[in-house]
LUMZAMAR-783342 format. One record per residue (C-alpha): residue number from 1; residue in one letter; x, y, z. Coordinates in pm, 1 decimal, padded with zeros to 6 digits. Layout:
<volo k="NUM" r="A" u="X" v="Y" w="Z"/>
...
END
This chain:
<volo k="1" r="M" u="-00009.2" v="00012.5" w="-00024.3"/>
<volo k="2" r="F" u="00219.0" v="00222.7" w="00090.9"/>
<volo k="3" r="G" u="00588.1" v="00288.2" w="-00035.5"/>
<volo k="4" r="K" u="00891.7" v="00267.8" w="00304.5"/>
<volo k="5" r="K" u="01221.7" v="00327.8" w="00256.5"/>
<volo k="6" r="K" u="01550.3" v="00417.7" w="00486.1"/>
<volo k="7" r="N" u="01734.6" v="00769.9" w="00502.9"/>
<volo k="8" r="T" u="02013.6" v="00631.4" w="00684.9"/>
<volo k="9" r="N" u="02088.7" v="01041.2" w="00685.9"/>
<volo k="10" r="E" u="01978.2" v="01285.8" w="00910.0"/>
<volo k="11" r="F" u="01716.1" v="01492.6" w="00882.5"/>
<volo k="12" r="N" u="01710.9" v="01904.6" w="00800.1"/>
<volo k="13" r="K" u="01664.8" v="02197.3" w="00588.1"/>
<volo k="14" r="V" u="01710.1" v="02060.5" w="00260.8"/>
<volo k="15" r="K" u="01570.1" v="01701.5" w="00287.4"/>
<volo k="16" r="F" u="01303.3" v="01899.8" w="00404.3"/>
<volo k="17" r="K" u="01298.4" v="02187.7" w="00104.9"/>
<volo k="18" r="E" u="01275.9" v="01901.7" w="-00081.0"/>
<volo k="19" r="F" u="01019.4" v="01712.6" w="-00002.6"/>
<volo k="20" r="S" u="00759.3" v="01984.6" w="00052.9"/>
<volo k="21" r="D" u="00891.3" v="02118.0" w="-00318.1"/>
<volo k="22" r="S" u="00773.5" v="01766.3" w="-00416.7"/>
<volo k="23" r="A" u="00433.2" v="01758.5" w="-00205.1"/>
<volo k="24" r="K" u="00113.3" v="01731.0" w="-00418.3"/>
<volo k="25" r="Y" u="-00118.1" v="01607.6" w="-00155.3"/>
<volo k="26" r="Q" u="00041.8" v="01529.1" w="00179.4"/>
<volo k="27" r="Y" u="00303.1" v="01543.6" w="00335.4"/>
<volo k="28" r="I" u="00370.5" v="01451.7" w="00716.6"/>
<volo k="29" r="L" u="00561.3" v="01434.2" w="00968.2"/>
<volo k="30" r="K" u="00642.1" v="01234.3" w="01259.8"/>
<volo k="31" r="T" u="00892.9" v="01225.6" w="01620.3"/>
<volo k="32" r="R" u="00863.0" v="00992.2" w="01828.4"/>
<volo k="33" r="K" u="00587.1" v="01195.6" w="02000.7"/>
<volo k="34" r="Y" u="00355.6" v="01391.9" w="01716.7"/>
<volo k="35" r="I" u="00234.6" v="01350.8" w="01398.5"/>
<volo k="36" r="Y" u="00321.3" v="01724.8" w="01209.8"/>
<volo k="37" r="F" u="00082.3" v="01763.8" w="00915.5"/>
<volo k="38" r="I" u="00159.0" v="02064.7" w="00695.6"/>
<volo k="39" r="I" u="-00013.3" v="02212.5" w="00426.5"/>
<volo k="40" r="I" u="00064.8" v="02167.3" w="00081.9"/>
<volo k="41" r="S" u="-00197.2" v="02417.5" w="-00004.1"/>
<volo k="42" r="K" u="-00052.7" v="02688.7" w="00198.5"/>
<volo k="43" r="E" u="00285.8" v="02913.2" w="00223.4"/>
<volo k="44" r="V" u="00541.0" v="02635.9" w="00438.2"/>
<volo k="45" r="H" u="00759.9" v="02871.5" w="00757.8"/>
<volo k="46" r="Y" u="01110.6" v="02723.9" w="00873.9"/>
<volo k="47" r="S" u="01418.5" v="02823.2" w="00969.6"/>
<volo k="48" r="E" u="01823.6" v="02643.6" w="00954.7"/>
<volo k="49" r="E" u="01732.2" v="02443.6" w="01230.0"/>
<volo k="50" r="C" u="01392.9" v="02402.5" w="01224.4"/>
<volo k="51" r="F" u="00986.8" v="02460.9" w="01062.2"/>
<volo k="52" r="V" u="00575.4" v="02509.0" w="01162.4"/>
<volo k="53" r="A" u="00316.2" v="02237.1" w="01211.2"/>
<volo k="54" r="H" u="-00008.7" v="02168.3" w="01256.3"/>
<volo k="55" r="N" u="00020.2" v="01941.3" w="01587.4"/>
<volo k="56" r="E" u="-00191.3" v="01615.0" w="01505.3"/>
<volo k="57" r="V" u="-00232.3" v="01571.6" w="01842.3"/>
<volo k="58" r="T" u="-00256.4" v="01834.3" w="01990.8"/>
<volo k="59" r="G" u="-00432.3" v="02086.2" w="01716.3"/>
<volo k="60" r="E" u="-00228.6" v="02346.6" w="01810.1"/>
<volo k="61" r="I" u="00033.5" v="02556.1" w="01636.0"/>
<volo k="62" r="D" u="00456.9" v="02373.4" w="01671.1"/>
<volo k="63" r="I" u="00743.3" v="02520.6" w="01559.9"/>
<volo k="64" r="V" u="00976.2" v="02201.5" w="01571.6"/>
<volo k="65" r="K" u="01331.2" v="02077.8" w="01522.0"/>
<volo k="66" r="F" u="01467.9" v="01895.1" w="01224.4"/>
<volo k="67" r="C" u="01614.6" v="01640.1" w="01452.8"/>
<volo k="68" r="D" u="01333.8" v="01597.3" w="01561.9"/>
<volo k="69" r="I" u="01202.0" v="01450.8" w="01330.8"/>
<volo k="70" r="I" u="01206.9" v="01025.4" w="01257.7"/>
<volo k="71" r="S" u="01015.2" v="00983.4" w="00934.9"/>
<volo k="72" r="V" u="00862.3" v="01185.9" w="00673.6"/>
<volo k="73" r="I" u="00523.1" v="01122.5" w="00457.2"/>
<volo k="74" r="V" u="00486.1" v="01216.5" w="00123.2"/>
<volo k="75" r="D" u="00201.6" v="01150.3" w="-00109.3"/>
<volo k="76" r="G" u="00173.5" v="00803.1" w="00024.3"/>
<volo k="77" r="K" u="00536.4" v="00730.5" w="00023.4"/>
<volo k="78" r="E" u="00764.2" v="00692.8" w="00414.4"/>
<volo k="79" r="T" u="01088.7" v="00790.9" w="00485.3"/>
<volo k="80" r="T" u="01281.9" v="00750.1" w="00753.3"/>
<volo k="81" r="F" u="01562.4" v="00870.3" w="00934.4"/>
END
């Protein structure tokens, strides 16, 4: 159903931008504790160390560090870090 591949590199600003640019339908990021959703049709805000995303667990908008991300799902394809 979903493709999954292991990526040995750490998630960072460059990878965040690559995934953001390639996403057409969904952009989901996971930490050990929370799941975050990026709305594709809106402007994405990020800096050198973090990004802004909707926390699907708490319903709040959070600032998330790139280093906390353990997996990313873009249009049904999961990449783990």
